[in-house]
C-alpha positions in Angstrom: 3.0 -11.7 -31.3 0.3 -13.6 -29.5 -3.4 -12.2 -30.3 -5.1 -10.0 -27.6 -9.0 -10.9 -27.2 -11.3 -9.6 -24.7 -14.5 -11.3 -23.3 -17.3 -9.7 -21.2 -18.6 -12.0 -18.4 -20.4 -11.5 -15.4 -17.9 -13.2 -12.8 -18.0 -14.4 -9.1 -17.0 -12.2 -6.8 -15.1 -15.5 -4.9 -13.4 -16.1 -8.0 -11.2 -13.0 -8.4 -7.8 -12.7 -6.7 -6.3 -9.3 -6.5 -2.3 -9.7 -7.5 0.2 -8.6 -5.0 1.7 -6.8 -8.2 -1.4 -4.6 -9.1 -2.6 -3.6 -5.4 -3.1 -0.1 -4.5 -1.1 0.7 -1.9 -2.7 3.9 -0.5 -6.3 2.1 0.5 -5.8 3.1 4.1 -8.5 5.2 5.9 -8.0 8.7 5.3 -6.0 8.7 1.9 -7.7 10.0 -1.2 -7.9 6.7 -2.7 -9.5 5.1 0.4 -13.0 6.4 0.0 -14.2 3.0 -1.1 -17.5 3.7 1.0 -18.4 6.8 -1.2 -17.9 4.7 -4.6 -20.0 1.9 -3.3 -22.8 4.5 -2.7 -22.2 6.0 -6.1 -22.4 2.4 -7.5 -25.6 1.6 -5.7 -27.3 4.7 -7.0 -25.9 4.7 -10.8 -24.7 1.2 -11.2 -21.4 0.2 -12.3 -20.3 2.3 -15.3 -17.1 0.8 -16.1 -16.2 -3.1 -15.8 -13.4 -4.6 -14.3 -10.6 -6.3 -16.2 -9.1 -9.4 -15.1 -6.9 -12.4 -16.6 -8.4 -15.7 -16.4 -6.0 -17.7 -14.5 -7.1 -21.7 -14.5 -10.3 -21.7 -11.7 -9.6 -18.1 -10.9 -9.8 -14.5 -12.5 -6.6 -11.9 -11.4 -7.9 -8.7 -11.2 -5.6 -6.1 -13.1 -8.1 -3.2 -13.5 -10.3 -1.6 -11.4 -9.6 -2.7 -7.4 -11.6 0.3 -5.9 -14.5 -0.9 -8.1 -14.0 -4.5 -7.0 -13.7 -3.4 -3.2 -16.6 -1.3 -3.8 -18.9 -3.9 -5.0 -17.7 -6.5 -2.5 -18.9 -4.1 0.0 -22.2 -3.8 -1.3 -22.4 -7.4 -1.2 -22.5 -8.4 -5.1 -22.5 -11.8 -5.7 -21.3 -11.2 -9.5 -19.4 -8.2 -11.0 -19.3 -7.2 -14.7 -16.0 -8.0 -15.7 -13.9 -7.9 -19.3 -11.7 -11.3 -19.3 -8.6 -10.7 -21.4 -6.5 -13.3 -22.9 -3.3 -13.6 -25.1 -1.5 -10.6 -22.6 1.6 -11.2 -21.4 2.1 -10.8 -17.4 4.1 -7.7 -18.3 1.8 -6.2 -20.3 -1.1 -7.1 -17.8 
């Protein structure tokens, strides 16, 4: 069993990729999950309360949790985003 580790870091938004396996299916306009604009407004007013979670993939990071938060911060024009970097996690566990 591999030891899991967490590291907190501000990561450049352009270094984060959204895995095909972790894409929310209901981000189309009008769906309950699609209201990225409202989330962006909330983050702009209150800040990002929970960081996203990523895996280190050599020179990039793979998003494994927080797709809506990532997209909302992208909409706000953020250059970096607070992130928890997980290591020692299998792809299946991620």
